C-alpha positions, 0 to 999 in steps of 0.5 A, a space after each residue: 163129300 160133294 154131292 154128285 150130279 151129272 152135268 145135265 142130260 148129257 150121257 157122256 158127262 154121266 159116263 165120264 162121272 162114273 168112271 171117275 167115281 169107279 176110279 176113286 172107289 178102287 183107290 178106296 178099296 185098295 187102301 182099306 185092304 192095305 189096311 186090313 192086311 195089317 196084323 194090328 190096327 192103331 185106334 187111328 188106322 182103325 178109325 181111317 179104315 172105318 171112314 174109308 169104308 163109309 167113303 166107298 159106300 158112298 161112291 159105289 151108291 153114286 155110281 149106282 144112282 148115276 147108272 140109273 139116269 142113263 
């Protein structure tokens, strides 16, 4: 994942980045939910679910870091 940085001290750019990350987080959350709704996951799907969970957590951490800058 690319390092997330606000574009300088511009609060509007930071807010836009937060909204982008929130949208990406929601997409990941939906995909994880879809996978976990299945009665059985193949080994590949299990790996995908774990990877998505980690990505989701990284997005959440990035959101929190940017919100702290506001």
